[in-house]
N, C-alpha and C positions, 0 to 999 in steps of 0.2 A: 466557475461553478459547473460548467459542462462536464469536466473530467470527474468531479466528485460524484455527480449524478450517474455518470456512466459506470463507475466502480460499484455504486449501490445497485444498479440494474443487474450487474453480474455478481449477485450476492454471494454465491458459493461456486463460482466458476474458477477452477484451478488449472484449466487447460488453456492453451494459447499463449499469447505474448502481450506484454504491456510496455508501452513507450515510457521513457524517463519522465516525460511531461505528465502522463497519466498518473504515475506513481507519486511524483513529488507534488503535484497540484492536490491530489487526494490527501496526502500527508499534511500539507500546509493548511488546507481548509479544515481538516479534522482537528489539527492542533488549535486553530483559532476557536473552533466550536468548543473544544475541551476547556480552554482558558476562560471563555465566556461563561460556560456552565459552572466552572469553579467559583467565579465571582457570584453567580446566582445562588449556588449552594451555600457559599459563605454568608451572603446577606440574608438568605431566607432561613438559615439554620437547619437545613435538611441533612446535615452530616454527610454530604457527598453522594447522596442517593441518586440525584439527577445525573451527575457525572458518571456514576457507576452504571446506570441504565444505558447511557449513551455509549460508554466503552463496551459494554456487552453487546449492544446492537451493531456496532461497527467492527467487532472482532473478526468475524468471518470474512467480510469484505476486505478488511486490511490484510488478512492472511492471504486471501485470494490474489489481491493485486501484488503482494510481495512475491508470491510464487510465480505469477505471470511475468513479473519484472525479471526474476532470475532466469526464466525460460528465454526471455528476450536476449539475455547475454549468453545463451547457450549453456546454461547450468540447470541441473535438476532442482526441482522445488524443495527437495530435502535439505538443501543448503540453508534454508531458513532456520533449521534447528541449531546451526552454529551460533545463533543469537542467544542461546541459553548459556553460553560460556560468558561469564562476566567480563565486561569491558572489551576484551579481545574479539569476542564474537560480534559485538555491535560494530566495532571498527571494520571488521572484515565485511559485514553485510553492507555497511555504508559504501565501502569501496566498490562492491559488486553493483549496488544500486545506482551509482553515479557513472558507471561505465557506459559507453555507447552501445547501441544495439549491434547484434550480429547482422551485417547488411544483407546477407543471403537468407534464403529460406532454410530453416533448421528443422530438427526433429519435432519441434513444438508448433510449427506453422510458418506462414509467410511473414515477412518483415512488416510490422504494422505501420511503419512510416511510408511504405510504398503505396498503400491503398487508402490513405486518410488525407482529407483535404483541409481539415480544421487546423 
């Protein structure tokens, strides 16, 4: 839950770097919340309004952590736009997101693994 809250604290931060753990823990918890809200929407008959509100609320943090994750692999954040290409773009992004960090300091900042204890 720590990583999820940390991403929300950096609501629209697109600079810097994000570890794999930060990105994937945010994605996991966000997916769990989305599934839970889908069940709530289905049982309450709200036609997906609760899930839509959540999706809109976490859109910018999701985009921010994706850009920071790309920075961590020494890629520009504009690579996130490749996700607009059906199927192939998503596969390319997943490959980028699972790659290890660039161990040295890069143009986007120092390695986040080197100064984090958690």
